[in-house]
Phi, psi and omega in degrees: 000289210213128165283142183244158175292155183299319180227151176262154183249160180284117183301330183292339181261356184268116172276162177306322179296320179291325178297316179298319179299318178295319179293328179298337181291340186237337187234131182268131176071208178055047184296325181295317179294320179297319179297319182296314181289329178295318178294319180298320180291319179294328179297334177293319177295319180296319180296321181296338181250010179281172177304139186298326181288344179254349189302314182287342181277342182274113182251156180296147174269098185294156190241140172245115179263130182239122180174158182294167181293149174080017181255357174114014182298307181294319184296324178299312180294319182295314181293325179298314180294318181294331182301321183244008179069029181280144174302134185219140174216140177248128181232157177257126181298334185286345182273355179264151178229160179297148177304132183104346177258162177285131180147184182276142176273155189292337180295342181296336178294324178289321177295323176297322179296318179295319178300317178298320179294320178299316180297317182297311182294320178298316178299321178296316180294323177298319179297325181292326184256009187300318183296314180293319180297322180294319180298319179292325177295321178298317179298322180291323177293320177299321177301324180284319182289322182228074183298336181291342179266001183294131180290152177296133182229149180287141176282142175288149181292153181298145178260108184298325178293321178297320179296322180290317182285339181300324180286341182269313188254008174109164184286354179296338176276109185277128179291329177235134183242141179282141175245137181275129178238151180293159181304142180247175182292346182289347181288134182290163180297321180295318179297321178297320179296317179297316181295319181295319179294315180294323179301315179295320180294321178296315182294333177275355178088013184296327184260008191308320186264001180284136180272134176224163178252126183231164173260132183241135177281136175239139178292126181296135178240106182276131184286051176230108184285154176261124180267112182273149178265060181074018184277348180056038178238140179250155179172177175220180184296327178299319179291321181293321182280353176064233185270012182291315181287141178291155180281141173275130181245128178237154180264134180228149177255113185223169174284163179298322179299318178290322178297320177300318180296316181294313181296322180297319178296317181295317181291322178296321179297326179289329184277340184271132175274100185292332176296319177293323178298315180297318180297315181293320180296318178296320179297314181296317181297319182285327184265324188243356187294150177232124176247121180258113181259104182271163177058035180295335180291338182286343177253012176262098183252148177291149184294337185280344184282159176242196176068235188293347181295337177299315179291327179299312179295326177297321178297317178300317182291330176286325179290327186307308181296331177295316181288323179295323183125112179211176179253124181248132180271126175239172181287352177260354181133177181277146179225136175268139183262008185302325187246014172283136177273122178256127175240112178261149182213151178190157180282326181053048175286315184265312180266176179235157176304331180289349176282346173292153180297144186305322182297322180287323175303319181294336179271000175237069191289333182263118180246130182232127177261124180268141184278148171292147184279143178258175178298325178295321176297319179299319178299319179293318180299324182291333191235329193271314186299162178300325181257038183305142183300318181299318179293326178296315180291324176299317181293321180297311185281342175296335177293342178258013182062032175248126180256120178270132178241097180275120177276155181305323180291334176291318178299318181295320179292319178300315180296319181294314180295319179299320179295318180298314182296321178298324180286323184281326183244223179273136180277106179250018173065218185292344179296339178296332181297327178298312182293321181294314181294322178298320179295318182292320187261011184302309182295319181295317179296323181292320185267359186305318181298336182263356182230148177228170179104197184260134176245123181269125175252109180243180183299322181294320179296319179296317180296320179299322183281333190242338190305311184296319182291316182292324181295328180265101185300320181296318181291320181294334177296334179264325187266319183251000000 
């Protein structure tokens, strides 16, 4: 799903002008769309500080983006969410079907948003406990390397359910499980010295490639499937029962470096309060979440048509309550969609925004038309953004000790040829630059491992690689 910005910014300090400036670093042009999403994001901060009696009444002003493919509709929404670390999910309107038809129900987009929020919050909590989890993982590795120095630890009491299930699901379910405890005063001075020395060696990487045998916890999977009632949720009885079932422990032979990674994950899971994670993730998804519904024009059918248009209108009517505000049940709890920001987008080549059902039109009050990209825009896209295509190719071939030197006339020719192909065939916007650049650099990329030094890409080289293909409209339709 999504590239993210290196760091997230505090939404309370971002003015609409600063948001547009940040988006300008990655997206060329489309100032009207940037202004609209910047205002929508700032309105969330304003709502959080509004009068309490009005706070719940203020709902997001959802946005409808209209423009051809490849002009930056998705990227604007993706970068906006990454800018402030908001939960974000992009869905295709065409993959949903009306209730009663085979396909995904529209509520799954909200569940996908909650899943994204859960991952984000979990990663944040893991980062907070990483240092402590690593220290505990090191102690567990020392226990394996020098079991004689292991401090005496209390055995966990027998699990009667585990003993009962052990006879049913196999001996992998241990009736008694060992619990790791920190070193106690009972450890001798010599054992402490050995542990301290080994701890330093592990942290320096001395044991990284040494193979050891460890016990790994596996989530129990009970062979009883859960039959969902159209909930689009997967799971098994083990997940439903949570921590009631005992953990299955298996022995694996791994390197110390891999054991540290496994132990660190297990220790971090013990330190994280998953109930708090779920509560925070649900709050973020409901208050800060952004759902980008692409290809909305594909479900906008004229009233006069027959056949599949019946299902198209049904999809719109199913999407409507989600956008209006409803409560969706997920496996982490219920979430209200009242304050989720919905950004719908479509090219609207065949249909028009007015072909959407009136109720859905009313729930997308802000309409922004994105401009088609020009040759000048292509030149800027190639060189100016932080993730400029030219810089990406330079970085790729630099790994082979090949230095690409793009001359200004080469950039101009690339932009011109991309514009011509878009005019002659299908206009796919900035995505055409990918195909054009791949065609130009094909031989260099193929021969890069056998050649080193600087390769100059000038206008003449670009013309040699592209002129014949671009001149033949039929051929360019297949190659570019």
